[in-house]
N, C-alpha and C positions, 0 to 999 in steps of 0.2 A: 661532676660536682653537683651538689644538691641545689635545687631551685635555679638551675640553668637549663634552658631549653636548647637541645642539640638538634642539628640538622643532619639527616642521613637519608638522602634520596638515591635509591638504587639506580645504577647506571650513570650517575653524575658524581656523587661523593664517594671517594675511595675510603674515607674514614669519617666517623662522626666529628662534628666541629660545633662549637657554640654559635648560635645565630646572633648576628650583630643587630643594632638597634633598628636600622632601616628594614631589615628582614622581618623583625618582630612586628613592626608597625603595619606590615602588609598582611598580617594574620588577623583579619577582621571578622573572625567567627567567634561565637560565645566562648569556646574553650581557649582560643588564642588570646582573647582579651582577659580572661581569667588568669592565664599564666603571666600576662604582662602586669598584672596588679602586684601590689607589694606583699600580698599574703604568701605564705609558704605553699609550695606545690602540694596539692592533695594526692597522696600516693596510693590510696586504697579506694575501692569503689565506694565504700560507705563514706569516707571522708570527702570524696568528690561530690557526692550528692548533697552532703551537708554544706560544702562550700557554695554550691549552686543555690541551696535554700537561703544561705546568708545574704545573697544578693537580691532578696525580695525587696520590693519598693524602689529599685534602681532601674535604669534603662536596660540593664542586662538581665533582669529577672526572667527566669524560665519557670513559671509556677506550675505548668502542666507536666505531669509525669505518668508514663505508662511503663509498666514492668512486664516483660515477656520472658517465657521460659522455653528453651529449646534443648532437646537431648536426643541424639540419634538412637539411643537405647532406652529412652524414657518410657516406652510402653511395655518394657519387659519387667514383669513383677519381680521384686526382690525375693530371693530365697538364699539360704546358705550356699547353695551351689552357684548362684549368679552374683554373689557378693563382690567379687573382683572384676565384674564386667565393666569395661570402659564405656560407660554410657554417654560420656561427653556432655554433662550438664553445663549450661551456660546461660547467663542473663543477657538480654538485650533491653536496654533502658532508653527510652526516648524522652527528651525534655524539650519544652517549647512554650510558646505564647501565641496562640492562634494557629501556628503551624509548628512542626517539630524541626528545630534547627540544630539539635545536638543529639547524637546517638552514641551510646556507650555499650561496648561489647565486652563482657566480663566473665571471668571465672566466678563460680558460686562461692568461692572463698573471699567474700566481700571485705573482710578486714585484713587481708594479707597484702603486703607490698612486695612479696617475693616474685621473682620473674616467672616462676612456674604458675602463679596465679595471674594469668594474662589480663591485661586491661588495655583496651584499644578505644579510641574516640574518633568520631567523624563529626566535624562541625561545618555548617553551611555558612559561607561568607557572602552575605548579600550585597556587599560593595563590589567585590571582584567576581561574583557569580560563579564560585567554585566550592567544592568540598575540600576541606583540609583533613589530612590523615595523621593521627598521633598514636604513639604507643608508649606505655611506661616500661622502662628497662633500666636496670642498674641504679635504681634509686632516684631516677629523674624521668623526664619525658624527652622523647624524640619526635621531631616533625619529619614524616616520611614522604611528604609531597602533597600536591593538590590535583584535582581532577584532570587538569590539562596535561599533566605528566603522563597520564595513562595513554595519550594519543601520540606522544613524541617517540621518535625511533629509539633514542637512547634509553629511555625509561620504561617503555611499554613492556608489560609483563613482569616487571621487577617490583620487589617490595610489596606494598598492598595491591599493586596493579596486576599481580598474578591472578587474583580473583575478582577484584574490582577492575575488570579488564578495560572498561570503557570510562572509568572514573566516576560511576554512579554508585548509589547504595545497592546492596545485594540482599535479597531474601530468596533462597533457592526454591522454596515452595510457595508459589504465588497463586494458588488456586485451592479451593476447598478440596480435600479435608485437611490439608497442612500436616502431612504424615509425621513429621518429627517435632512438632510444636505442641504446646499446651493449647488445645483447641476445643471448640464446642463438641465436635464429633468424638473426640477422644482426649480427655485431659491427661496431663502428666501430673500424677497425684502422688501422695506419700506412700502408696503401695510399691513404688519403684525405689524407695529409700530404705536403708537398713533401719531397724527399730530405734537405734540410738543415734541416727544421723542428725546432727544439729540443724541441718537445712530445713527440717520439718517446721521449726519454729522461727526461722529467719523471717524478718518483716518483708523482705523482698519476695521470698517464696510465697508467703501468705498473700501478698497483694498482687500476685501475677494476674494478668488479664489474658484473654484468648486471642489467637493468632489472626483472626479476621480483622482485628483493629490494627495490627501491625501492617497487614497488607494494604488496607484501605486508607489509613491515616498517616502511615510513615513510609513504607517501601515504595509503593506506586507513585505517590506525590514526589518522593525524592528523585526517582528516575525521570519523571516528567520535568521537574525543576531543572536538572542538569541538561537534559536534552534540549529544553527551550533555550537555555543559556548558550549551548553549543551552536545552535542554529542562528541565534541572534548575532553572535560575534564572528560568524563566518561569512557574513554578507557585507561587502564593502558599500560605500556610499553610492557608487555607480551601478549597484545591483550585481556585481561580480561575486560569485560563490567561490570561496577558497577551500582547499583541502577536502574536496568532495569525495575523494576515494575513501577517506575515513568514515564518511557517512554511508556511502553505497556498500562498503564492505559489510556493514551490518544488515543490509538487505540481501546480499548474495551469499554470505557465509554465516556460520555459527560462531560469532565472537564469544558467545556464552550460551548456556542453556538453563532452563528451569526444570524442576522435577514435578511430574504429575502422577497421580494414581487413580484407581477406581474409587468410588464412593463406598465400597464394601469392605468391611474388615475381613481379612483373610481367614481368620479362625472361625468365622461364622458361615463360611461357604460350605454347603454340602453338595451332593451330586445333583440335586434338583434346583440349586440356587443359580439363577442367571447372573453372570458376571458382566456388567456393562463396562467396556474398556474406555479409557480416556480418548476422546475424539482426536486430540492433538498427537496421539500416537500415529494416526493415519494421515493427517494433513494439517497445515498451518491455518486453523480456523480463524485465528485473530486477524490475519491479513486477508485471507480469501473471503471470509464471511463478514467481518466487521469493517475493515478498511475498504474492501472492493465490492461488498454487497453481492457476492456470488453464492450465497447459501442456496441449497436446493429449495424448491417451492414447498416440499413437504418436510417439516422438521423431523418427522419420524425416520426419514431416510438416513439421518446421521446417528441413529441409535444402533451401535454395534455391540452385541452381547453374545457371550458364549456360555454353553452349559457348564455348571460347576463341575460336572464329571470330567470334562476335558481338562479344565484347570487343575483339579486335584491329581489327575493322572500325571500331568506334567511336573507337578511338585515332586512326585515320587521318581519319575523317570530321570529327571535332571538334578535330583538331590538338592533341592532348594533349601538354603539355610542362611543365617547371618552369623558373622563371627568377628570378634575384635582381634583375632589372631591367636587367641588362647582359648576362649570359651565359645562354644558353638550353641546357637539357638536354632532349633529346627523350624523350618517353614519360611514363608514369605515375609515381606515387610508388613507392618501392622495393617495398613490398607493394601489391598491386593494390586499387583501388576504395576509396580513403580517403573516409570520410563522417562527419559529425557524428552522435553518439549521445547519449541522455540522460546527463546528468552524474551520476556517482556521488554527489556531494555532495547532489543532489536526491533520487535514488532511495533512498539510505541514510537520509536524513532522513524520507522517506515511511514507510519500514519502521519507523523509530524512533518515529514518531508513532502508528503503529498499536499498537506494543508498549506505549507509554506511555498509551494510552487516549484521546488527543485525537481521533483519527480512527477511525471505525468501519470495519470491513472493507467493509460495503455501500457506504459513501460513497466510499471509495477506489476500489472496483470501478466504481462508476457514473462517477466522474471519469475513471479510466484508460481506460474503454471509449468515452468520448466522443472521437470522431475518432481511434480507437486505431491506425488505419493510418498515422498521422503522428506518430511518437514524438517528434519535435522540430519546433519552429517551427510549432506549431498555434495560429493565432489563435482557433479555436473554443474550445479548452479555456481559453485565456487570458482570453476574454471573460467567463468565470464568476467571475473574481477579484473583481469589483465586489460580489458577493453575500456575501462572507465577513465575518462579524461581527468586531468588534475584540476581544472577549473571550468566554470561555466559562466560566460560573460553576458552582460546585457540585461535589459528589463525582462526578457523572455528566457531566463536561464534554464527553465525546465525543458523548453523546446530545443534549446541549444544542446543541452546534455543528451537528450533523446536522440537528436540527429547525429551527433558525434559518436555516441556509443553504438547505435545501430549500424552506422557506416563502418566502424571498426570491426564489429562482429561479422558483417556481411563480407568485408574484404578477406577476413580470415577464413570464412566458410568457402569462399571462391577458390582459395588456395588448397583446400583439403581434397584429398583423393579418397574415394571409397569411404566417405564419412557421413553416410546418410543418417546415421544415428548419433551424430556428434551433438554436444551441448549447444554449439553455435547454431546448428541447423534446427534443432528443436526450439530454441529461443526465437529464431527468425520465423518459423512456421507459426508460433504463437503471435508474434508481433504483427505479422502480415494478415492475420485473421480479421476479416472486415467487421462482422457483427460478433465481436469477441465476448460480449456480456452473455448472450444466449448460448453461444458455442461452448464457452468455458463452463457455464452452469450445467449444461447437458453433460459435459465430460466429467465434471465432479459427481453429478448424480449417477452416471453410469459406473464410476469407480465405487461409489458407496453401494451400488447395487451388487457389484461383484463381491464386496466385503460381506454384505448381508447374506449373500448365497453361500459364503464360506464359513458362516458362524457355527454351524454344526458339523463341519467337515474336519475330521481329525488332522488330515494332511495340511490344510490351510492353517488351522490353529497352531500346529506344531511349528510351522514356518514363522508365524507371528511371535510365538514364544521365543524362538531362537533369535529373531530379529531384535526383540526387546532386550535380550541379554547382550547382543552385540552392541547395542547403543549404550547399555550400562557400562560395558567394558570401555567404550570410548569416553564416556563421562569420567570413569575412574582414572583416566590418564590426565585429566585436567586438574590444575591446582585447586579448583573449586571443590574437588572431592577430598575434603580434609579428614574425614573420619571413616574408619573401617566399617562401621555399622550403618552407614548411610544407605547403601544398596544391598539387596540380597545377592547371594552368590549361588553358582550352579557347578555341576561337574563338566560343563562345556569348557574345553581347554582354551586358554588365551590365544592359541594359534589357530583357532577355528576360523573358517572363511569369513571375510567381510560380507555383509548381506545388505540387500536393498529390497524395497517393496515395488512390485510392478503395478501398473494401472489395472491389472486384472485381479489384484488383491492377493497375490502370492509372493512370498519371499523367495529371492534367488541370490546367487552369489554375484558380487560385484565383478564386472569385467576389469581386467588389469589396466586397461586404458583409463578407466574411471577412478582409479585409486590415486592418481597423481593430483595433489592439491596445491594451490598457490601458496607461496610463502609471503611473509611480511615484505619481502623484497619486491613483490608485485605492486606495492604501493609507492615505490620510489620513482 
C-alpha cells in the first residue's frame, strides 16, 4: 500500500508487514520522521531531495547537501564499442546540518520510482544512537533494520548487513586516489557518457563534488559515530563490558575490507616508471604505525616501489583485464595494483577500544604482530578468536580481558604437540616479549628491508602480484563486491593455491592447517 512503511528485517521477518505506531515512533532519524509526517512518501530521488528542502526552517531541516558520483566503469571513455558497458553509475547524496545525518544511495535515474532504479537511505538516529536502513520497493518504503541488527546472530549478514556487516556506513575506497569515485586525481566526467545521455545535464551530475569530502566529512565520521555508540552501550554501570567477542572479532579477523591502489594511473606506466605499491598491501600500517606507534625510524623504509617493466610484463603474462561479463576492457584498474586492505571500521574500532581501556596496548601489539606480514585474510590471527571471553568485569576490564585471553591461549598451546609454528605459540612469543616496542619495530624494519631488497627481483614481484590476485579473489566472494568491474581479472584460475606473505617478503602457499577459519559459531 502506498504511504505505508513496511518492516522487513532479514532473519526475523518472514514476510513484510506494516509497522505499527510504536515501531514508527522509535525511528527517530531524519528519514523516519519524514515518513511519519502527513506528506505522501517521496518515491524518487529528486522528490526525496525536494521533500527535504521543504523542511527548511524546521527542526528537521537538513540544509547542507553533498552529491557524490561513483561508477566502477566511470573512467572508461565512451565509444560505440563500450556503449553497453555496465559502468554502474550511482549517486551518493549526503544531507545534514553541522554533520551528515542522512545518506541517500541512488540510481542516476533520479526521477524514476521503478524498482530497477534503486533508492536506499541510511539515517542516523541520535536518540537511539543507531543507523536505520531503508529501501524503496513496490511503490513504498521498507525498513530493513538498524545498526544493532548487524551484530545479532539471527540478522547478521542478512539484508543490508551483508555489506554493512558491522552496522556502520560503508565506503570501499577510503584512501586517495579513490579509484571508482569522481575524485581530484581522476574525475568521472561526461567523456564516460554517450553523447545523448541525459545525465550530462542532470543537476545532480553537474553539482557533484569529489570523493575526498565523502571520506573526510561523511564516511569516516559515520564509522566513528557508530563505533563510539557501540562502545558506550556495551559498558554496564559496574564497569563490566558485554559482548566483547563482537569487538575483538574486528581486531582478529577481517569482518570487512577496504580497497587501496597505487597513486599511479596504470595507463601512464612505462618500463622506466617506478610503481610505488600501497603500504597496506604489506602490513596493517593503521594499527601498527598509528595506534601502536611502531613505525620504522626512517620513513623511507616503508616506500616499496617496483620498476614499471616488471609490472607491465605481469599485465601481459597474466592477461590482466576488466569485464562486466560481456565487454572486455584491456589492462588494470584505472589506478594500478588494486588490492584489499584492512577495513577502517576494524582499525578505528581497535584504536577506540585501546582508548576506552578494553584492550591493552601490549595485547593489541601481540595480536597485530601475529602473522603481521598478512594484513588481511590471515587465518592464523583469526584462529585466536575462540579464546576471547564473553565478558570482562570490573574497573580494570582491560587487564581482566588480557589475563583471561592469554591464559586460554597458553592452555591451548600447552596441549599442542609439534606445534612450534602454531598461531597460539606465535602470539605467546609476541606477548611474552619484554621490550616489545623496540623488538617489534626492529622486526617491522627488517621485514621492510626484505621487501625493498625484492623490489627489482622478478621472482619476488611475481609472488606479490599473484598474492594481490588471490586477495582480490577473496574479496570477490564477499557481498561487498557488488559490481563486476570493481576489480581487474587475470588468467590465474580460481582454484589456484591460497597464498600468504612471509616475513622475508616472499609469497608462499598457505599450509593446509592454516586454511581453517573460525565461524560465527565461535562467538557463541
